[in-house]
N, CA, C and O atoms as a Tinker XYZ file with bonds, in Angstrom:
   424  protein
     1  N     80.979000   50.048000  103.810000    73     2
     2  CA    82.138000   49.882000  102.918000    64     1     3
     3  C     83.354000   49.385000  103.616000    63     2     4     5
     4  O     84.376000   50.069000  103.568000    81     3
     5  N     83.335000   48.236000  104.272000    73     3     6
     6  CA    84.490000   47.709000  104.991000    64     5     7
     7  C     85.704000   47.577000  104.080000    63     6     8     9
     8  O     85.632000   46.931000  103.035000    81     7
     9  N     86.815000   48.188000  104.472000    73     7    10
    10  CA    87.981000   48.258000  103.589000    64     9    11
    11  C     88.934000   47.092000  103.737000    63    10    12    13
    12  O     90.070000   47.276000  104.173000    81    11
    13  N     88.496000   45.902000  103.384000    73    11    14
    14  CA    89.407000   44.761000  103.364000    64    13    15
    15  C     89.778000   44.280000  104.749000    63    14    16    17
    16  O     89.345000   44.853000  105.749000    81    15
    17  N     90.594000   43.210000  104.812000    73    15    18
    18  CA    90.953000   42.628000  106.104000    64    17    19
    19  C     91.870000   43.540000  106.892000    63    18    20    21
    20  O     92.787000   44.154000  106.348000    81    19
    21  N     91.605000   43.613000  108.179000    73    19    22
    22  CA    92.444000   44.421000  109.058000    64    21    23
    23  C     93.689000   43.645000  109.420000    63    22    24    25
    24  O     93.712000   42.415000  109.386000    81    23
    25  N     94.731000   44.394000  109.769000    73    23    26
    26  CA    95.926000   43.762000  110.314000    64    25    27
    27  C     95.625000   43.441000  111.775000    63    26    28    29
    28  O     95.325000   44.336000  112.566000    81    27
    29  N     95.706000   42.168000  112.124000    73    27    30
    30  CA    95.369000   41.798000  113.480000    64    29    31
    31  C     96.055000   40.498000  113.870000    63    30    32    33
    32  O     96.494000   39.739000  113.006000    81    31
    33  N     96.146000   40.245000  115.157000    73    31    34
    34  CA    96.745000   39.016000  115.630000    64    33    35
    35  C     97.006000   39.066000  117.119000    63    34    36    37
    36  O     96.930000   40.123000  117.746000    81    35
    37  N     97.314000   37.907000  117.675000    73    35    38
    38  CA    97.622000   37.820000  119.098000    64    37    39
    39  C     99.088000   38.142000  119.353000    63    38    40    41
    40  O     99.977000   37.680000  118.637000    81    39
    41  N     99.322000   38.942000  120.385000    73    39    42
    42  CA   100.669000   39.192000  120.880000    64    41    43
    43  C    100.643000   39.023000  122.395000    63    42    44    45
    44  O     99.620000   39.251000  123.040000    81    43
    45  N    101.777000   38.624000  122.949000    73    43    46
    46  CA   101.926000   38.636000  124.396000    64    45    47
    47  C    102.337000   40.046000  124.806000    63    46    48    49
    48  O    103.223000   40.649000  124.199000    81    47
    49  N    101.682000   40.563000  125.842000    73    47    50
    50  CA   102.008000   41.899000  126.320000    64    49    51
    51  C    102.388000   41.811000  127.795000    63    50    52    53
    52  O    101.682000   41.200000  128.597000    81    51
    53  N    103.516000   42.432000  128.138000    73    51    54
    54  CA   103.956000   42.396000  129.526000    64    53    55
    55  C    103.443000   43.615000  130.256000    63    54    56    57
    56  O    103.544000   44.738000  129.762000    81    55
    57  N    102.888000   43.391000  131.441000    73    55    58
    58  CA   102.368000   44.529000  132.180000    64    57    59
    59  C    102.007000   44.174000  133.603000    63    58    60    61
    60  O    102.149000   43.030000  134.034000    81    59
    61  N    101.531000   45.192000  134.334000    73    59    62
    62  CA   101.135000   44.987000  135.709000    64    61    63
    63  C    102.333000   44.967000  136.643000    63    62    64    65
    64  O    103.480000   44.915000  136.198000    81    63
    65  N    102.059000   45.009000  137.932000    73    63    66
    66  CA   103.135000   45.053000  138.923000    64    65    67
    67  C    104.025000   43.808000  138.889000    63    66    68    69
    68  O    105.203000   43.865000  139.241000    81    67
    69  N    103.442000   42.677000  138.458000    73    67    70
    70  CA   104.224000   41.441000  138.429000    64    69    71
    71  C    104.932000   41.238000  137.094000    63    70    72    73
    72  O    105.626000   40.241000  136.897000    81    71
    73  N    104.753000   42.188000  136.182000    73    71    74
    74  CA   105.343000   42.073000  134.847000    64    73    75
    75  C    105.001000   40.730000  134.201000    63    74    76    77
    76  O    105.843000   40.082000  133.580000    81    75
    77  N    103.757000   40.341000  134.365000    73    75    78
    78  CA   103.301000   39.065000  133.807000    64    77    79
    79  C    102.966000   39.228000  132.328000    63    78    80    81
    80  O    102.550000   40.299000  131.888000    81    79
    81  N    103.154000   38.140000  131.562000    73    79    82
    82  CA   102.780000   38.147000  130.153000    64    81    83
    83  C    101.298000   37.810000  130.036000    63    82    84    85
    84  O    100.823000   36.835000  130.618000    81    83
    85  N    100.576000   38.627000  129.278000    73    83    86
    86  CA    99.164000   38.366000  129.027000    64    85    87
    87  C     98.932000   38.383000  127.530000    63    86    88    89
    88  O     99.479000   39.222000  126.814000    81    87
    89  N     98.109000   37.442000  127.057000    73    87    90
    90  CA    97.814000   37.424000  125.632000    64    89    91
    91  C     96.768000   38.487000  125.316000    63    90    92    93
    92  O     95.732000   38.571000  125.975000    81    91
    93  N     97.049000   39.284000  124.313000    73    91    94
    94  CA    96.123000   40.334000  123.890000    64    93    95
    95  C     95.911000   40.253000  122.376000    63    94    96    97
    96  O     96.797000   39.844000  121.626000    81    95
    97  N     94.723000   40.650000  121.958000    73    95    98
    98  CA    94.370000   40.693000  120.550000    64    97    99
    99  C     94.653000   42.098000  120.036000    63    98   100   101
   100  O     94.052000   43.065000  120.504000    81    99
   101  N     95.561000   42.214000  119.078000    73    99   102
   102  CA    95.958000   43.518000  118.544000    64   101   103
   103  C     95.355000   43.745000  117.165000    63   102   104   105
   104  O     95.314000   42.832000  116.341000    81   103
   105  N     94.893000   44.954000  116.918000    73   103   106
   106  CA    94.468000   45.337000  115.570000    64   105   107
   107  C     95.158000   46.654000  115.207000    63   106   108   109
   108  O     95.422000   47.496000  116.066000    81   107
   109  N     95.439000   46.805000  113.928000    73   107   110
   110  CA    96.113000   48.008000  113.443000    64   109   111
   111  C     95.132000   48.854000  112.645000    63   110   112   113
   112  O     94.519000   48.374000  111.692000    81   111
   113  N     94.987000   50.113000  113.040000    73   111   114
   114  CA    94.147000   51.067000  112.311000    64   113   115
   115  C     95.048000   51.949000  111.461000    63   114   116   117
   116  O     95.751000   52.821000  111.971000    81   115
   117  N     95.015000   51.704000  110.154000    73   115   118
   118  CA    95.956000   52.388000  109.274000    64   117   119
   119  C     95.726000   53.893000  109.229000    63   118   120   121
   120  O     96.681000   54.669000  109.231000    81   119
   121  N     94.461000   54.307000  109.188000    73   119   122
   122  CA    94.163000   55.740000  109.078000    64   121   123
   123  C     94.683000   56.505000  110.290000    63   122   124   125
   124  O     95.170000   57.629000  110.167000    81   123
   125  N     94.574000   55.885000  111.453000    73   123   126
   126  CA    95.011000   56.556000  112.685000    64   125   127
   127  C     96.462000   56.252000  113.006000    63   126   128   129
   128  O     97.066000   56.899000  113.863000    81   127
   129  N     97.024000   55.259000  112.312000    73   127   130
   130  CA    98.381000   54.788000  112.596000    64   129   131
   131  C     98.516000   54.403000  114.065000    63   130   132   133
   132  O     99.452000   54.811000  114.752000    81   131
   133  N     97.543000   53.597000  114.532000    73   131   134
   134  CA    97.529000   53.155000  115.917000    64   133   135
   135  C     97.273000   51.662000  115.998000    63   134   136   137
   136  O     96.551000   51.089000  115.183000    81   135
   137  N     97.883000   51.048000  117.003000    73   135   138
   138  CA    97.570000   49.673000  117.363000    64   137   139
   139  C     96.604000   49.722000  118.539000    63   138   140   141
   140  O     96.862000   50.403000  119.531000    81   139
   141  N     95.493000   48.999000  118.430000    73   139   142
   142  CA    94.580000   48.851000  119.552000    64   141   143
   143  C     94.699000   47.433000  120.076000    63   142   144   145
   144  O     94.912000   46.501000  119.300000    81   143
   145  N     94.564000   47.260000  121.374000    73   143   146
   146  CA    94.598000   45.897000  121.896000    64   145   147
   147  C     93.397000   45.609000  122.792000    63   146   148   149
   148  O     92.895000   46.471000  123.514000    81   147
   149  N     92.965000   44.355000  122.708000    73   147   150
   150  CA    91.743000   43.887000  123.364000    64   149   151
   151  C     92.048000   42.610000  124.138000    63   150   152   153
   152  O     93.060000   41.951000  123.902000    81   151
   153  N     91.149000   42.273000  125.069000    73   151   154
   154  CA    91.294000   41.022000  125.803000    64   153   155
   155  C     91.051000   39.834000  124.885000    63   154   156   157
   156  O     91.780000   38.844000  124.932000    81   155
   157  N     90.012000   39.938000  124.042000    73   155   158
   158  CA    89.697000   38.868000  123.085000    64   157   159
   159  C     89.329000   39.495000  121.747000    63   158   160   161
   160  O     89.017000   40.685000  121.691000    81   159
   161  N     89.361000   38.708000  120.658000    73   159   162
   162  CA    88.961000   39.234000  119.348000    64   161   163
   163  C     87.499000   39.670000  119.311000    63   162   164   165
   164  O     87.111000   40.462000  118.452000    81   163
   165  N     86.688000   39.161000  120.234000    73   163   166
   166  CA    85.266000   39.491000  120.236000    64   165   167
   167  C     84.979000   40.821000  120.930000    63   166   168   169
   168  O     83.912000   41.406000  120.746000    81   167
   169  N     85.928000   41.290000  121.718000    73   167   170
   170  CA    85.694000   42.516000  122.485000    64   169   171
   171  C     85.511000   43.717000  121.564000    63   170   172   173
   172  O     86.127000   43.816000  120.503000    81   171
   173  N     84.644000   44.624000  122.007000    73   171   174
   174  CA    84.356000   45.832000  121.232000    64   173   175
   175  C     85.201000   47.001000  121.746000    63   174   176   177
   176  O     85.670000   47.831000  120.967000    81   175
   177  N     85.386000   47.053000  123.054000    73   175   178
   178  CA    86.119000   48.158000  123.663000    64   177   179
   179  C     87.574000   47.771000  123.887000    63   178   180   181
   180  O     87.850000   46.797000  124.588000    81   179
   181  N     88.510000   48.517000  123.304000    73   179   182
   182  CA    89.926000   48.175000  123.490000    64   181   183
   183  C     90.381000   48.452000  124.917000    63   182   184   185
   184  O     89.863000   49.348000  125.583000    81   183
   185  N     91.349000   47.677000  125.375000    73   183   186
   186  CA    91.966000   47.909000  126.687000    64   185   187
   187  C     92.896000   49.110000  126.621000    63   186   188   189
   188  O     93.125000   49.793000  127.619000    81   187
   189  N     93.426000   49.356000  125.434000    73   187   190
   190  CA    94.352000   50.473000  125.267000    64   189   191
   191  C     94.786000   50.577000  123.824000    63   190   192   193
   192  O     94.331000   49.826000  122.962000    81   191
   193  N     95.672000   51.520000  123.578000    73   191   194
   194  CA    96.153000   51.706000  122.213000    64   193   195
   195  C     97.605000   52.134000  122.227000    63   194   196   197
   196  O     98.118000   52.639000  123.226000    81   195
   197  N     98.252000   51.920000  121.099000    73   195   198
   198  CA    99.654000   52.302000  120.937000    64   197   199
   199  C     99.721000   53.283000  119.775000    63   198   200   201
   200  O     99.375000   52.946000  118.643000    81   199
   201  N    100.165000   54.487000  120.064000    73   199   202
   202  CA   100.308000   55.530000  119.048000    64   201   203
   203  C    101.614000   55.296000  118.294000    63   202   204   205
   204  O    102.696000   55.435000  118.864000    81   203
   205  N    101.511000   54.939000  117.003000    73   203   206
   206  CA   102.711000   54.553000  116.257000    64   205   207
   207  C    103.390000   55.708000  115.531000    63   206   208   209
   208  O    104.523000   55.568000  115.071000    81   207
   209  N    102.705000   56.854000  115.424000    73   207   210
   210  CA   103.246000   57.929000  114.581000    64   209   211
   211  C    104.598000   58.434000  115.096000    63   210   212   213
   212  O    105.451000   58.848000  114.311000    81   211
   213  N    104.786000   58.398000  116.422000    73   211   214
   214  CA   106.090000   58.845000  116.941000    64   213   215
   215  C    106.723000   57.764000  117.802000    63   214   216   217
   216  O    107.457000   58.058000  118.745000    81   215
   217  N    106.434000   56.518000  117.472000    73   215   218
   218  CA   106.971000   55.399000  118.246000    64   217   219
   219  C    108.295000   54.916000  117.667000    63   218   220   221
   220  O    108.551000   55.059000  116.471000    81   219
   221  N    109.128000   54.344000  118.524000    73   219   222
   222  CA   110.335000   53.676000  118.049000    64   221   223
   223  C    110.278000   52.216000  118.473000    63   222   224   225
   224  O    109.851000   51.889000  119.580000    81   223
   225  N    110.718000   51.346000  117.571000    73   223   226
   226  CA   110.737000   49.908000  117.817000    64   225   227
   227  C    112.163000   49.501000  118.182000    63   226   228   229
   228  O    113.119000   49.899000  117.517000    81   227
   229  N    112.297000   48.709000  119.233000    73   227   230
   230  CA   113.615000   48.169000  119.560000    64   229   231
   231  C    113.500000   46.676000  119.815000    63   230   232   233
   232  O    112.469000   46.184000  120.274000    81   231
   233  N    114.563000   45.977000  119.514000    73   231   234
   234  CA   114.646000   44.531000  119.731000    64   233   235
   235  C    115.800000   44.277000  120.691000    63   234   236   237
   236  O    116.946000   44.157000  120.259000    81   235
   237  N    115.512000   44.193000  121.997000    73   235   238
   238  CA   116.592000   44.027000  122.977000    64   237   239
   239  C    117.330000   42.715000  122.766000    63   238   240   241
   240  O    116.714000   41.658000  122.635000    81   239
   241  N    118.645000   42.792000  122.736000    73   239   242
   242  CA   119.456000   41.611000  122.444000    64   241   243
   243  C    119.341000   40.558000  123.537000    63   242   244   245
   244  O    119.383000   39.361000  123.254000    81   243
   245  N    119.196000   40.995000  124.778000    73   243   246
   246  CA   119.202000   40.049000  125.889000    64   245   247
   247  C    117.810000   39.492000  126.177000    63   246   248   249
   248  O    117.668000   38.564000  126.973000    81   247
   249  N    116.802000   40.039000  125.549000    73   247   250
   250  CA   115.431000   39.596000  125.830000    64   249   251
   251  C    115.152000   38.236000  125.185000    63   250   252   253
   252  O    115.916000   37.754000  124.348000    81   251
   253  N    114.042000   37.639000  125.597000    73   251   254
   254  CA   113.630000   36.370000  124.996000    64   253   255
   255  C    113.414000   36.544000  123.499000    63   254   256   257
   256  O    113.156000   37.647000  123.017000    81   255
   257  N    113.523000   35.437000  122.776000    73   255   258
   258  CA   113.287000   35.462000  121.343000    64   257   259
   259  C    111.866000   35.927000  121.058000    63   258   260   261
   260  O    110.921000   35.505000  121.723000    81   259
   261  N    111.723000   36.794000  120.072000    73   259   262
   262  CA   110.401000   37.273000  119.686000    64   261   263
   263  C    109.933000   38.491000  120.455000    63   262   264   265
   264  O    108.855000   39.022000  120.187000    81   263
   265  N    110.739000   38.938000  121.412000    73   263   266
   266  CA   110.361000   40.096000  122.226000    64   265   267
   267  C    110.801000   41.390000  121.548000    63   266   268   269
   268  O    111.902000   41.474000  121.003000    81   267
   269  N    109.936000   42.390000  121.586000    73   267   270
   270  CA   110.320000   43.707000  121.094000    64   269   271
   271  C    109.616000   44.777000  121.910000    63   270   272   273
   272  O    108.605000   44.512000  122.560000    81   271
   273  N    110.158000   45.987000  121.873000    73   271   274
   274  CA   109.592000   47.101000  122.617000    64   273   275
   275  C    109.083000   48.151000  121.627000    63   274   276   277
   276  O    109.729000   48.432000  120.618000    81   275
   277  N    107.939000   48.714000  121.925000    73   275   278
   278  CA   107.460000   49.890000  121.188000    64   277   279
   279  C    107.458000   51.044000  122.183000    63   278   280   281
   280  O    106.698000   51.050000  123.152000    81   279
   281  N    108.325000   52.020000  121.922000    73   279   282
   282  CA   108.468000   53.142000  122.844000    64   281   283
   283  C    107.710000   54.341000  122.297000    63   282   284   285
   284  O    108.007000   54.825000  121.204000    81   283
   285  N    106.731000   54.819000  123.057000    73   283   286
   286  CA   106.010000   56.036000  122.702000    64   285   287
   287  C    106.340000   57.085000  123.757000    63   286   288   289
   288  O    106.889000   56.754000  124.808000    81   287
   289  N    106.009000   58.357000  123.483000    73   287   290
   290  CA   106.282000   59.395000  124.499000    64   289   291
   291  C    105.638000   59.076000  125.847000    63   290   292   293
   292  O    106.184000   59.423000  126.895000    81   291
   293  N    104.470000   58.412000  125.822000    73   291   294
   294  CA   103.759000   58.130000  127.063000    64   293   295
   295  C    104.389000   56.968000  127.839000    63   294   296   297
   296  O    104.607000   57.061000  129.047000    81   295
   297  N    104.677000   55.877000  127.128000    73   295   298
   298  CA   105.149000   54.684000  127.824000    64   297   299
   299  C    105.817000   53.732000  126.843000    63   298   300   301
   300  O    105.775000   53.931000  125.629000    81   299
   301  N    106.431000   52.698000  127.393000    73   299   302
   302  CA   107.048000   51.658000  126.579000    64   301   303
   303  C    106.221000   50.383000  126.678000    63   302   304   305
   304  O    105.928000   49.905000  127.774000    81   303
   305  N    105.849000   49.842000  125.531000    73   303   306
   306  CA   105.100000   48.593000  125.476000    64   305   307
   307  C    106.077000   47.449000  125.227000    63   306   308   309
   308  O    106.878000   47.499000  124.294000    81   307
   309  N    106.005000   46.423000  126.065000    73   307   310
   310  CA   106.869000   45.259000  125.902000    64   309   311
   311  C    106.007000   44.122000  125.370000    63   310   312   313
   312  O    105.090000   43.649000  126.041000    81   311
   313  N    106.321000   43.694000  124.147000    73   311   314
   314  CA   105.487000   42.720000  123.451000    64   313   315
   315  C    106.315000   41.538000  123.007000    63   314   316   317
   316  O    107.535000   41.627000  122.866000    81   315
   317  N    105.628000   40.425000  122.789000    73   315   318
   318  CA   106.323000   39.210000  122.376000    64   317   319
   319  C    105.461000   38.462000  121.372000    63   318   320   321
   320  O    104.260000   38.285000  121.572000    81   319
   321  N    106.092000   38.027000  120.293000    73   319   322
   322  CA   105.403000   37.199000  119.305000    64   321   323
   323  C    105.405000   35.770000  119.818000    63   322   324   325
   324  O    106.445000   35.233000  120.198000    81   323
   325  N    104.230000   35.165000  119.823000    73   323   326
   326  CA   104.060000   33.800000  120.326000    64   325   327
   327  C    104.987000   32.830000  119.612000    63   326   328   329
   328  O    105.315000   33.007000  118.438000    81   327
   329  N    105.401000   31.804000  120.343000    73   327   330
   330  CA   106.334000   30.821000  119.796000    64   329   331
   331  C    105.776000   30.061000  118.608000    63   330   332   333
   332  O    104.630000   30.270000  118.211000    81   331
   333  N    106.578000   29.189000  118.046000    73   331   334
   334  CA   106.231000   28.498000  116.810000    64   333   335
   335  C    105.112000   27.498000  117.033000    63   334   336   337
   336  O    104.875000   27.044000  118.152000    81   335
   337  N    104.431000   27.164000  115.951000    73   335   338
   338  CA   103.444000   26.101000  115.991000    64   337   339
   339  C    102.062000   26.541000  116.433000    63   338   340   341
   340  O    101.058000   25.994000  115.976000    81   339
   341  N    102.003000   27.516000  117.310000    73   339   342
   342  CA   100.708000   27.986000  117.782000    64   341   343
   343  C    100.149000   29.004000  116.796000    63   342   344   345
   344  O    100.914000   29.668000  116.097000    81   343
   345  N     98.814000   29.138000  116.730000    73   343   346
   346  CA    98.265000   30.207000  115.885000    64   345   347
   347  C     98.685000   31.546000  116.469000    63   346   348   349
   348  O     98.118000   32.005000  117.461000    81   347
   349  N     99.651000   32.152000  115.868000    73   347   350
   350  CA   100.197000   33.376000  116.444000    64   349   351
   351  C     99.785000   34.601000  115.665000    63   350   352   353
   352  O     98.611000   34.824000  115.372000    81   351
   353  N    100.775000   35.374000  115.345000    73   351   354
   354  CA   100.574000   36.644000  114.676000    64   353   355
   355  C    100.184000   36.412000  113.227000    63   354   356   357
   356  O    100.784000   35.590000  112.534000    81   355
   357  N     99.171000   37.145000  112.773000    73   355   358
   358  CA    98.826000   37.043000  111.359000    64   357   359
   359  C     99.971000   37.623000  110.536000    63   358   360   361
   360  O    100.663000   38.540000  110.979000    81   359
   361  N    100.164000   37.088000  109.346000    73   359   362
   362  CA   101.261000   37.523000  108.480000    64   361   363
   363  C    101.269000   39.045000  108.271000    63   362   364   365
   364  O    102.331000   39.661000  108.364000    81   363
   365  N    100.112000   39.667000  107.991000    73   363   366
   366  CA   100.133000   41.118000  107.761000    64   365   367
   367  C    100.650000   41.904000  108.952000    63   366   368   369
   368  O    101.400000   42.865000  108.782000    81   367
   369  N    100.254000   41.502000  110.169000    73   367   370
   370  CA   100.713000   42.234000  111.346000    64   369   371
   371  C    102.215000   42.059000  111.520000    63   370   372   373
   372  O    102.923000   42.991000  111.901000    81   371
   373  N    102.687000   40.854000  111.235000    73   371   374
   374  CA   104.126000   40.595000  111.298000    64   373   375
   375  C    104.861000   41.522000  110.326000    63   374   376   377
   376  O    105.882000   42.121000  110.667000    81   375
   377  N    104.321000   41.626000  109.114000    73   375   378
   378  CA   104.934000   42.510000  108.107000    64   377   379
   379  C    104.927000   43.950000  108.590000    63   378   380   381
   380  O    105.905000   44.679000  108.422000    81   379
   381  N    103.816000   44.351000  109.190000    73   379   382
   382  CA   103.704000   45.723000  109.683000    64   381   383
   383  C    104.798000   46.008000  110.700000    63   382   384   385
   384  O    105.490000   47.022000  110.614000    81   383
   385  N    104.946000   45.103000  111.666000    73   383   386
   386  CA   105.922000   45.320000  112.724000    64   385   387
   387  C    107.327000   45.333000  112.156000    63   386   388   389
   388  O    108.181000   46.112000  112.580000    81   387
   389  N    107.550000   44.456000  111.189000    73   387   390
   390  CA   108.848000   44.407000  110.513000    64   389   391
   391  C    109.111000   45.725000  109.802000    63   390   392   393
   392  O    110.175000   46.328000  109.945000    81   391
   393  N    108.118000   46.158000  109.034000    73   391   394
   394  CA   108.235000   47.401000  108.269000    64   393   395
   395  C    108.450000   48.579000  109.210000    63   394   396   397
   396  O    109.325000   49.415000  108.984000    81   395
   397  N    107.654000   48.636000  110.255000    73   395   398
   398  CA   107.733000   49.753000  111.200000    64   397   399
   399  C    109.113000   49.814000  111.836000    63   398   400   401
   400  O    109.700000   50.886000  111.983000    81   399
   401  N    109.621000   48.638000  112.211000    73   399   402
   402  CA   110.920000   48.617000  112.880000    64   401   403
   403  C    112.023000   49.079000  111.935000    63   402   404   405
   404  O    112.943000   49.789000  112.340000    81   403
   405  N    111.923000   48.674000  110.681000    73   403   406
   406  CA   112.946000   49.056000  109.695000    64   405   407
   407  C    112.854000   50.558000  109.420000    63   406   408   409
   408  O    113.873000   51.248000  109.374000    81   407
   409  N    111.635000   51.062000  109.238000    73   407   410
   410  CA   111.484000   52.468000  108.862000    64   409   411
   411  C    111.878000   53.399000  110.012000    63   410   412   413
   412  O    112.306000   54.529000  109.781000    81   411
   413  N    111.732000   52.918000  111.252000    73   411   414
   414  CA   112.057000   53.784000  112.394000    64   413   415
   415  C    113.555000   53.840000  112.670000    63   414   416   417
   416  O    114.078000   54.881000  113.067000    81   415
   417  N    114.241000   52.724000  112.461000    73   415   418
   418  CA   115.628000   52.663000  112.921000    64   417   419
   419  C    116.615000   53.271000  111.938000    63   418   420   421
   420  O    117.772000   53.501000  112.291000    81   419
   421  N    116.180000   53.535000  110.706000    73   419   422
   422  CA   117.111000   54.104000  109.723000    64   421   423
   423  C    117.333000   55.593000  109.978000    63   422   424
   424  O    118.086000   56.239000  109.249000    81   423
């Protein structure tokens, strides 16, 4: 009983000692309220997950365009929406991030 299309899309994620940007495939699990990220859309095992239930979204003013932070108790995820023209974030995931950021900051 697959429940419709998942919220998913590519985001740039900053990490590692060099703070390099790496493209990751993100999916949103609504029941768990978690974002999982993978190396590719074909991967079965996620590289990690972001717990959204107690996360706060911030959009640093000085950061590059499209950059935002998701802060969880464990760590801060630094993410970036790919620039224009390229197949980037799916519309639903964009809406989710927009919604999440609005609902958290009020």
